[in-house]
MDAnalysis code that builds the backbone (N, CA, C; Angstrom):
import MDAnalysis as mda
import numpy as np

u = mda.Universe.empty(369, n_residues=123, atom_resindex=np.repeat(np.arange(123), 3), trajectory=True)
u.add_TopologyAttr("name", ["N", "CA", "C"] * 123)
u.add_TopologyAttr("resid", np.arange(1, 124))
u.add_TopologyAttr("resname", ["MET", "THR", "VAL", "SER", "PHE", "PHE", "ASP", "ARG", "PHE", "THR", "PRO", "ASP", "GLU", "ALA", "ALA", "ARG", "ILE", "GLU", "ALA", "ALA", "GLY", "THR", "ARG", "VAL", "THR", "LEU", "PRO", "ALA", "GLY", "TRP", "SER", "PRO", "ILE", "TRP", "GLU", "ARG", "THR", "PRO", "ALA", "ASP", "LYS", "ALA", "TYR", "VAL", "VAL", "LEU", "SER", "GLY", "GLU", "VAL", "SER", "VAL", "ARG", "VAL", "LYS", "GLY", "LYS", "GLU", "ILE", "ALA", "ARG", "LEU", "GLY", "ALA", "GLY", "GLU", "ILE", "VAL", "GLY", "GLU", "ALA", "ALA", "ILE", "LEU", "ARG", "ARG", "THR", "LEU", "ARG", "SER", "ALA", "THR", "ILE", "VAL", "ALA", "VAL", "THR", "PRO", "LEU", "GLU", "LEU", "LEU", "HIS", "LEU", "THR", "SER", "GLU", "ALA", "VAL", "ARG", "ASP", "LEU", "GLU", "LEU", "SER", "MET", "PRO", "ARG", "PHE", "ARG", "GLU", "VAL", "LEU", "ALA", "GLU", "ILE", "LEU", "ASP", "GLU", "ARG", "ILE", "PRO", "ALA"])
u.atoms.positions = np.array([
    [-106.494, 19.061, 94.136],
    [-105.384, 20.253, 93.855],
    [-106.009, 21.433, 94.340],
    [-105.292, 22.297, 95.047],
    [-105.657, 23.436, 95.434],
    [-105.460, 24.676, 94.185],
    [-106.474, 25.301, 93.837],
    [-106.309, 26.320, 92.800],
    [-105.498, 27.377, 93.299],
    [-104.543, 28.069, 92.494],
    [-103.696, 28.999, 92.739],
    [-104.504, 30.578, 92.988],
    [-103.971, 31.081, 93.705],
    [-104.608, 32.356, 93.923],
    [-104.752, 33.134, 92.602],
    [-103.776, 33.205, 91.891],
    [-103.742, 34.045, 90.772],
    [-104.517, 33.315, 89.578],
    [-104.671, 32.002, 89.668],
    [-105.290, 31.427, 88.841],
    [-106.938, 31.675, 88.797],
    [-107.330, 32.310, 89.744],
    [-108.807, 32.779, 89.934],
    [-109.027, 34.042, 89.095],
    [-108.181, 34.624, 88.585],
    [-108.466, 35.884, 87.961],
    [-107.963, 35.843, 86.534],
    [-108.346, 36.828, 85.720],
    [-107.932, 36.831, 84.359],
    [-106.559, 37.482, 84.408],
    [-105.735, 37.147, 83.347],
    [-104.225, 37.695, 83.493],
    [-104.184, 39.098, 83.538],
    [-105.306, 40.130, 83.044],
    [-105.313, 41.453, 83.390],
    [-105.319, 41.796, 84.883],
    [-106.275, 40.949, 85.504],
    [-106.492, 41.294, 86.827],
    [-105.192, 40.879, 87.534],
    [-104.702, 39.626, 87.281],
    [-103.480, 39.232, 88.019],
    [-102.258, 40.163, 88.035],
    [-102.334, 40.815, 86.771],
    [-101.242, 42.031, 86.773],
    [-101.371, 42.878, 87.724],
    [-102.682, 43.419, 87.707],
    [-103.012, 44.773, 88.815],
    [-102.708, 44.202, 90.258],
    [-102.828, 42.955, 90.367],
    [-102.579, 42.632, 91.726],
    [-101.291, 42.742, 92.063],
    [-100.573, 41.984, 91.065],
    [-98.905, 42.102, 91.177],
    [-98.582, 43.458, 91.226],
    [-99.025, 44.445, 90.391],
    [-98.654, 45.690, 90.481],
    [-98.859, 46.315, 91.870],
    [-99.744, 46.003, 92.513],
    [-100.329, 46.627, 93.781],
    [-99.244, 46.149, 94.861],
    [-98.340, 45.219, 94.746],
    [-97.805, 44.571, 95.757],
    [-96.251, 44.742, 95.428],
    [-95.291, 44.343, 96.120],
    [-93.890, 44.400, 96.259],
    [-93.443, 42.817, 96.598],
    [-92.490, 42.319, 95.642],
    [-91.919, 41.217, 95.825],
    [-90.851, 41.175, 96.648],
    [-90.996, 40.009, 97.768],
    [-89.943, 40.200, 98.866],
    [-89.761, 38.698, 98.992],
    [-88.284, 38.448, 99.587],
    [-87.953, 36.956, 99.970],
    [-87.461, 37.071, 101.384],
    [-87.768, 35.786, 101.958],
    [-87.637, 35.612, 103.476],
    [-86.765, 34.308, 103.620],
    [-85.906, 34.087, 104.494],
    [-85.241, 32.910, 104.700],
    [-86.326, 32.190, 105.684],
    [-85.838, 30.784, 105.604],
    [-86.516, 29.768, 106.360],
    [-86.513, 30.175, 107.848],
    [-87.544, 30.134, 108.716],
    [-87.706, 30.415, 110.086],
    [-88.111, 31.857, 110.463],
    [-88.289, 32.626, 109.443],
    [-88.578, 34.103, 109.791],
    [-90.182, 34.004, 109.653],
    [-90.592, 34.813, 110.658],
    [-92.289, 35.093, 110.588],
    [-92.739, 36.636, 110.188],
    [-93.308, 36.691, 109.046],
    [-93.928, 37.862, 108.643],
    [-95.145, 38.307, 109.081],
    [-95.698, 37.307, 109.793],
    [-97.152, 37.688, 110.406],
    [-97.072, 37.164, 111.748],
    [-97.498, 37.923, 112.924],
    [-97.553, 37.260, 114.083],
    [-98.901, 37.510, 114.748],
    [-99.270, 36.486, 115.654],
    [-100.789, 36.544, 116.160],
    [-100.857, 37.612, 116.993],
    [-102.064, 38.185, 117.164],
    [-102.315, 39.067, 117.926],
    [-102.016, 40.453, 117.822],
    [-101.394, 40.772, 116.419],
    [-100.837, 42.044, 116.000],
    [-101.778, 42.625, 115.126],
    [-101.653, 43.894, 114.755],
    [-102.685, 44.486, 113.942],
    [-102.296, 44.041, 112.290],
    [-103.520, 44.034, 111.636],
    [-103.588, 43.790, 110.267],
    [-103.053, 44.621, 109.205],
    [-101.887, 44.546, 109.185],
    [-101.126, 45.893, 108.192],
    [-100.633, 45.272, 106.900],
    [-100.993, 43.819, 106.675],
    [-100.438, 43.309, 105.593],
    [-100.977, 41.995, 105.106],
    [-100.756, 41.624, 103.939],
    [-101.107, 40.257, 103.626],
    [-99.974, 39.869, 102.551],
    [-99.971, 38.527, 102.075],
    [-98.924, 38.041, 101.361],
    [-99.490, 36.864, 100.597],
    [-99.269, 36.809, 99.267],
    [-99.241, 35.999, 98.277],
    [-97.981, 35.032, 98.179],
    [-98.070, 33.811, 98.749],
    [-96.597, 33.017, 98.544],
    [-96.559, 32.490, 97.118],
    [-95.468, 33.047, 96.626],
    [-95.036, 32.730, 95.358],
    [-94.238, 31.468, 95.159],
    [-93.419, 31.203, 96.007],
    [-92.769, 30.137, 96.211],
    [-92.356, 29.692, 97.606],
    [-92.198, 28.274, 97.845],
    [-91.878, 28.010, 99.440],
    [-93.188, 27.735, 100.163],
    [-93.043, 27.418, 101.560],
    [-93.919, 26.934, 102.255],
    [-94.085, 27.499, 103.537],
    [-95.136, 27.865, 104.122],
    [-95.149, 28.474, 105.486],
    [-96.152, 27.401, 106.505],
    [-95.838, 27.767, 107.631],
    [-96.511, 26.994, 108.632],
    [-97.438, 27.932, 109.402],
    [-98.763, 27.910, 109.499],
    [-99.867, 28.653, 110.279],
    [-99.812, 27.977, 111.572],
    [-99.688, 28.845, 112.755],
    [-99.584, 28.450, 113.916],
    [-100.523, 29.362, 114.644],
    [-101.202, 28.697, 115.633],
    [-102.153, 29.269, 116.672],
    [-101.657, 28.992, 117.989],
    [-101.226, 29.975, 118.893],
    [-100.389, 29.525, 120.319],
    [-99.510, 28.360, 119.959],
    [-98.537, 28.662, 118.914],
    [-97.322, 27.777, 118.746],
    [-97.719, 26.556, 118.236],
    [-99.156, 26.210, 118.149],
    [-99.241, 24.934, 117.487],
    [-99.516, 25.016, 116.216],
    [-98.986, 24.167, 115.190],
    [-99.274, 24.229, 113.793],
    [-100.706, 23.726, 113.386],
    [-101.476, 24.573, 112.329],
    [-102.755, 24.002, 112.344],
    [-103.015, 24.047, 110.792],
    [-102.105, 24.466, 110.060],
    [-101.958, 24.102, 108.422],
    [-100.632, 24.574, 107.978],
    [-100.349, 24.063, 106.719],
    [-99.266, 24.317, 106.166],
    [-99.681, 24.916, 104.626],
    [-99.345, 25.965, 104.106],
    [-99.565, 26.712, 102.867],
    [-98.252, 26.755, 101.964],
    [-98.663, 26.802, 100.462],
    [-97.516, 26.746, 99.761],
    [-97.732, 27.672, 98.475],
    [-97.016, 27.750, 97.655],
    [-97.095, 28.842, 96.483],
    [-98.492, 28.607, 95.904],
    [-99.004, 29.867, 95.486],
    [-100.239, 30.165, 95.159],
    [-101.308, 30.504, 96.142],
    [-100.836, 30.478, 97.419],
    [-101.759, 30.663, 98.695],
    [-101.873, 32.144, 99.225],
    [-102.459, 32.914, 99.495],
    [-102.538, 34.025, 100.305],
    [-102.592, 33.992, 101.641],
    [-101.870, 34.521, 102.362],
    [-102.064, 34.541, 103.885],
    [-102.011, 35.980, 104.413],
    [-102.717, 36.179, 105.662],
    [-102.826, 37.471, 106.353],
    [-104.109, 38.168, 105.593],
    [-104.981, 37.666, 104.854],
    [-106.090, 38.460, 104.390],
    [-107.360, 38.519, 105.322],
    [-107.432, 37.453, 106.208],
    [-108.531, 37.311, 106.838],
    [-108.794, 38.467, 107.959],
    [-107.656, 38.836, 108.656],
    [-107.862, 39.869, 109.531],
    [-108.059, 41.240, 109.046],
    [-107.510, 41.366, 107.860],
    [-107.533, 42.697, 106.965],
    [-109.182, 42.880, 106.745],
    [-109.847, 41.781, 106.130],
    [-111.196, 41.718, 105.962],
    [-111.952, 41.905, 107.049],
    [-111.778, 41.300, 108.202],
    [-112.655, 41.299, 109.401],
    [-112.100, 42.403, 110.391],
    [-110.996, 43.287, 109.923],
    [-110.576, 44.303, 110.662],
    [-110.437, 43.898, 112.148],
    [-109.717, 42.991, 112.362],
    [-109.465, 42.380, 113.574],
    [-108.012, 42.141, 113.815],
    [-107.291, 41.926, 114.827],
    [-106.208, 41.410, 115.086],
    [-105.815, 39.838, 114.473],
    [-104.378, 39.615, 114.350],
    [-104.220, 38.457, 113.543],
    [-104.520, 37.293, 114.512],
    [-105.339, 36.325, 113.975],
    [-105.411, 35.158, 114.576],
    [-104.557, 33.878, 114.684],
    [-103.286, 34.137, 113.800],
    [-102.318, 33.271, 113.679],
    [-101.084, 33.777, 113.546],
    [-99.940, 33.028, 113.466],
    [-98.663, 33.238, 113.344],
    [-98.276, 32.562, 111.890],
    [-97.559, 33.153, 111.301],
    [-97.035, 32.395, 109.837],
    [-95.553, 32.501, 110.122],
    [-94.827, 31.347, 109.671],
    [-93.559, 30.895, 109.874],
    [-92.919, 30.443, 108.693],
    [-91.874, 30.799, 107.901],
    [-91.411, 30.341, 106.891],
    [-90.666, 28.905, 107.111],
    [-91.331, 27.870, 106.352],
    [-90.577, 26.478, 106.870],
    [-89.480, 26.336, 105.736],
    [-89.603, 26.974, 104.865],
    [-88.541, 26.951, 103.527],
    [-88.455, 28.615, 103.129],
    [-87.161, 28.764, 102.455],
    [-86.967, 30.196, 101.997],
    [-88.364, 30.501, 101.294],
    [-88.828, 31.670, 101.353],
    [-90.113, 32.167, 100.486],
    [-89.740, 33.337, 99.554],
    [-90.312, 33.344, 98.724],
    [-90.733, 34.495, 97.692],
    [-92.144, 34.769, 97.970],
    [-92.481, 36.222, 98.402],
    [-93.805, 36.520, 98.440],
    [-94.175, 37.692, 97.741],
    [-95.486, 37.895, 97.719],
    [-95.771, 39.267, 97.109],
    [-96.548, 39.730, 98.337],
    [-95.900, 41.083, 98.909],
    [-96.299, 41.667, 99.871],
    [-97.416, 42.965, 99.417],
    [-98.670, 42.552, 100.193],
    [-99.866, 43.511, 99.915],
    [-100.007, 44.398, 101.232],
    [-99.935, 45.769, 101.169],
    [-100.348, 46.496, 102.472],
    [-101.784, 46.273, 102.665],
    [-102.184, 46.642, 103.869],
    [-103.654, 46.476, 104.045],
    [-104.475, 47.474, 102.987],
    [-103.664, 48.852, 102.932],
    [-104.086, 49.837, 102.098],
    [-104.476, 49.253, 100.746],
    [-103.486, 48.593, 100.135],
    [-103.349, 47.754, 98.863],
    [-104.624, 46.861, 98.559],
    [-104.717, 46.040, 99.665],
    [-105.979, 45.025, 99.696],
    [-107.172, 45.878, 99.621],
    [-107.431, 46.765, 100.598],
    [-108.581, 47.543, 100.500],
    [-108.910, 48.171, 99.224],
    [-107.701, 48.901, 98.536],
    [-107.956, 49.385, 97.214],
    [-108.498, 48.245, 96.125],
    [-107.732, 47.241, 96.048],
    [-108.177, 46.173, 95.178],
    [-109.623, 45.996, 95.286],
    [-109.937, 45.583, 96.753],
    [-111.411, 45.160, 97.093],
    [-112.400, 46.391, 96.265],
    [-111.886, 47.389, 96.638],
    [-112.918, 48.523, 96.188],
    [-113.011, 48.728, 94.356],
    [-111.705, 48.441, 93.947],
    [-111.533, 48.716, 92.436],
    [-111.832, 47.460, 91.802],
    [-111.669, 46.390, 92.156],
    [-111.887, 45.074, 91.524],
    [-112.891, 44.183, 92.385],
    [-114.297, 44.059, 91.977],
    [-114.910, 43.396, 92.539],
    [-114.606, 41.658, 92.552],
    [-114.181, 41.240, 91.799],
    [-113.538, 39.984, 91.492],
    [-112.333, 39.655, 92.917],
    [-111.785, 40.474, 93.130],
    [-110.719, 40.303, 94.109],
    [-111.604, 40.171, 95.413],
    [-112.457, 40.961, 95.912],
    [-113.293, 40.841, 97.206],
    [-114.072, 39.505, 97.211],
    [-114.483, 39.098, 95.847],
    [-115.117, 37.620, 95.633],
    [-114.192, 36.738, 96.102],
    [-112.965, 36.736, 95.580],
    [-112.224, 35.512, 95.819],
    [-111.679, 35.516, 97.277],
    [-111.525, 36.543, 97.755],
    [-110.922, 36.654, 99.115],
    [-112.087, 35.993, 100.074],
    [-113.432, 36.177, 99.891],
    [-114.496, 35.861, 100.560],
    [-114.634, 34.400, 100.277],
    [-114.386, 33.859, 99.227],
    [-114.211, 32.436, 98.764],
    [-113.076, 31.850, 99.544],
    [-112.029, 32.319, 99.574],
    [-110.973, 31.761, 100.245],
    [-111.064, 31.625, 101.763],
    [-111.631, 32.854, 102.370],
    [-112.129, 32.628, 103.901],
    [-113.044, 31.649, 104.017],
    [-114.153, 31.434, 103.146],
    [-115.203, 30.393, 103.422],
    [-114.619, 28.986, 103.319],
    [-113.571, 28.588, 102.205],
    [-112.724, 27.635, 102.330],
    [-111.975, 27.240, 103.535],
    [-111.414, 28.131, 104.118],
    [-110.532, 27.983, 105.382],
    [-111.242, 27.939, 106.462],
    [-112.317, 28.688, 106.831],
    [-113.090, 28.912, 107.885],
    [-114.621, 28.651, 107.805],
    [-114.738, 27.432, 107.452],
    [-116.554, 27.257, 107.181],
    [-117.393, 27.734, 108.362],
    [-118.513, 28.247, 108.038],
    [-119.471, 28.743, 108.913],
    [-119.774, 27.671, 109.919],
])
């Protein structure tokens, strides 16, 4: 079983992350992130399921407790995949500035993002 993004933090750290973002809802079929676009945001999936697609082909499905969109922010690159809502979603929207601020102010945040990146894209 996958550990939830927020489970990797203390309650105080999780509260800081939540306070840095904005809760949003999206209907099924919407794409909050598009391949080959600038990395201006990341999302923590609070409920629902997303399809991760590269060149239109699904490469993964992610659900509640997962973060999406962080890799391109960390690498300062264009998006490598499109995210499509398979079900209605509740998300925590984090701007790229919020992600960078959390990285600087919370060393654990940077560590967790690095761990997630290593889990998803092994060297």
